[in-house]
C-alpha positions in Angstrom: -10.4 -23.8 -4.6 -11.9 -20.5 -3.9 -10.1 -17.2 -3.8 -10.3 -17.3 0.0 -8.7 -20.7 0.0 -5.9 -19.5 -2.3 -5.3 -16.6 0.1 -5.0 -18.9 3.1 -2.6 -21.1 1.2 -0.4 -18.0 0.4 -0.5 -16.9 4.1 0.1 -20.4 5.5 2.5 -21.9 3.0 4.1 -19.1 1.0 7.1 -21.1 -0.1 4.9 -23.7 -1.7 1.7 -21.8 -2.7 2.8 -19.9 -5.8 3.7 -22.8 -8.2 0.1 -24.2 -8.1 -1.3 -20.7 -8.5 1.0 -20.0 -11.4 0.0 -23.2 -13.2 -3.6 -23.7 -12.2 -5.2 -20.2 -11.9 -6.5 -17.9 -14.6 -5.5 -14.3 -15.1 -8.9 -13.3 -14.0 -8.4 -14.8 -10.6 -5.3 -12.7 -10.0 -7.0 -9.5 -11.2 -9.9 -10.1 -8.8 -7.4 -10.6 -6.0 -5.6 -7.4 -7.0 -8.9 -5.4 -7.1 -10.1 -6.7 -3.7 -6.7 -6.1 -2.2 -6.9 -2.4 -3.2 -10.6 -1.8 -3.0 -11.3 -3.2 0.5 -8.9 -0.9 2.4 -10.2 2.0 0.3 -13.8 1.1 1.3 -12.8 1.1 5.0 -11.2 4.5 4.6 -14.3 5.8 2.9 -16.3 4.7 5.9 -13.8 6.3 8.2 -14.5 9.7 6.4 -18.0 9.5 7.9 -16.7 9.7 11.4 -16.2 13.1 13.2 -13.1 14.8 11.8 -10.2 15.4 14.1 -7.5 17.9 13.3 -3.9 17.0 13.5 -2.0 19.1 16.1 1.8 19.3 16.6 2.8 20.6 20.0 5.6 23.1 20.0 5.8 23.3 16.2 7.7 26.0 14.4 5.7 28.7 12.5 6.4 27.0 9.2 5.3 23.6 10.6 2.2 25.2 12.1 1.2 26.7 8.8 1.9 23.5 7.0 -0.2 21.5 9.5 -3.1 24.0 9.2 -3.0 23.7 5.4 -2.9 19.9 5.6 -5.8 19.8 8.0 -7.9 22.1 5.7 -7.0 20.1 2.6 -7.5 16.7 4.4 -11.0 17.8 5.6 -12.1 19.1 2.1 -10.8 15.9 0.4 -11.7 13.3 3.0 -14.2 11.6 0.8 -12.0 11.7 -2.3 -8.8 10.5 -0.6 -9.8 6.8 -0.6 -10.6 7.1 -4.3 -7.2 8.6 -5.0 -5.7 5.9 -2.9 -7.5 3.2 -4.8 -6.3 4.5 -8.2 -2.8 5.1 -6.9 -2.7 1.6 -5.4 -3.7 -0.1 -8.6 -1.2 2.0 -10.6 1.6 1.2 -8.1 1.0 -2.5 -8.2 0.9 -2.5 -12.0 4.1 -0.5 -12.2 5.8 -2.7 -9.6 4.9 -5.8 -11.5 6.1 -4.3 -14.8 9.5 -3.2 -13.3 10.0 -6.6 -11.6 9.2 -8.3 -14.9 11.7 -6.2 -16.8 14.5 -6.8 -14.2 13.7 -10.5 -14.0 13.9 -10.9 -17.8 17.2 -8.9 -17.7 18.4 -11.6 -15.2 17.5 -14.3 -17.8 14.2 -15.2 -16.1 11.6 -17.1 -18.1 8.1 -15.9 -17.7 5.5 -13.4 -18.9 4.3 -10.2 -17.5 0.7 -11.3 -17.3 1.7 -14.5 -15.5 3.6 -12.6 -12.9 0.8 -10.0 -12.6 -1.6 -12.8 -11.8 0.6 -13.8 -8.8 1.0 -10.1 -7.8 -2.8 -10.1 -7.4 -2.6 -12.7 -4.7 0.2 -10.7 -3.0 -1.9 -7.6 -3.0 -4.8 -9.6 -1.6 -2.7 -10.6 1.3 -2.8 -7.0 2.5 -6.4 -7.3 3.6 -5.3 -8.9 6.8 -4.9 -5.3 8.0 -8.6 -4.5 7.3 -9.9 -5.7 10.7 -7.3 -3.6 12.5 -8.3 -0.6 10.5 -11.9 -1.0 11.4 -11.0 -1.2 15.1 -9.0 2.0 14.7 -12.0 3.7 13.1 -14.2 2.6 16.0 -11.7 4.0 18.5 -11.5 7.3 16.7 -15.3 7.6 16.6 -15.3 7.0 20.4 -14.3 9.3 23.2 -10.9 7.6 24.0 -8.4 9.6 22.1 -5.5 8.0 24.0 -6.5 4.5 23.1 -7.0 5.6 19.5 -3.4 7.0 19.4 -1.9 3.9 21.0 -3.7 1.6 18.6 -2.7 3.9 15.7 0.9 3.3 16.6 0.4 -0.4 16.7 -1.4 -0.3 13.3 1.6 1.5 11.9 4.0 -1.2 13.1 1.6 -3.9 11.7 1.4 -2.0 8.4 5.2 -2.0 8.1 5.4 -5.7 8.9 2.7 -6.5 6.3 4.6 -4.4 3.7 7.8 -6.3 4.4 5.9 -9.6 4.2 4.4 -8.6 0.9 7.8 -7.9 -0.5 8.9 -11.4 0.6 5.8 -12.8 -1.2 6.8 -10.8 -4.4 10.2 -12.4 -4.2 8.8 -15.9 -3.8 6.4 -15.2 -6.7 9.2 -14.0 -8.9 11.3 -17.0 -8.1 8.5 -19.4 -8.9 7.3 -17.7 -12.1 10.6 -16.8 -13.7 12.6 -19.7 -12.5 15.2 -17.5 -10.8 17.4 -18.3 -7.8 16.4 -16.7 -4.5 19.3 -14.2 -4.9 18.2 -13.1 -8.4 14.6 -13.0 -7.4 15.4 -10.7 -4.5 17.4 -8.4 -6.8 14.5 -8.3 -9.3 12.0 -7.2 -6.6 13.9 -5.1 -4.1 15.5 -2.9 -6.8 12.2 -1.7 -8.3 10.5 -1.5 -5.0 13.3 0.6 -3.5 13.1 2.9 -6.5 9.3 3.3 -6.0 9.7 4.0 -2.3 12.3 6.8 -3.1 10.0 8.2 -5.7 7.0 8.3 -3.3 9.0 9.9 -0.5 10.3 12.5 -3.0 6.7 13.3 -4.2 5.6 13.7 -0.5 8.4 16.1 0.2 7.8 18.1 -3.0 4.0 18.2 -2.2 4.6 19.4 1.3 6.9 22.2 0.1 4.5 23.3 -2.6 1.6 23.2 -0.1 3.6 25.5 2.2 4.7 27.9 -0.5 1.4 28.2 -2.2 -0.6 28.4 1.0 1.6 31.0 2.7 -0.1 34.4 2.7 1.8 37.0 0.7 3.0 39.9 2.8 2.9 43.4 1.3 4.1 46.8 2.4 
């Protein structure tokens, strides 16, 4: 079965798709899935950087927020072609880190399985995220057009869809852990949600620290 067929099986029959993938697929197949799952969204964002740049504006913002927004706009414009590359590298590292943490917790919970075996299944979970790619392309087309209102409305819809896909991928990670490590559903849930929650908190903290540093370093120094 092709990689596309495996992806369809994961999307249509997630509760039954992972045991055959675990037993019948090579590590290379999972790594290809992981690479595509991270690279395709990055490619779409790289194409989006070619579109006319639109600044972010916050109505009625405080002086600090206005300064921060201006600094972000400037940085975002200068780095617009590099941001997809940064996202690709960060995405690969986060998937690898998540797989390693889940493996460690699963083994602590007396699961039986290998890191490489679980990482293979994680590749298929990452690949499932490409269902958002067509919606991202539509958003890019709307941004390139003249209808800013339609672009904003579709952007809100895409955000909701992204959150739904994120939740769906977490469920897939749980099902993959249950299958590979032979855990109960409760223990598999613990093995996945604990590390994923820790990574989310870490990412939010980094965003907050980055925003504060951007504001502090970018604020002009007043003298006299």
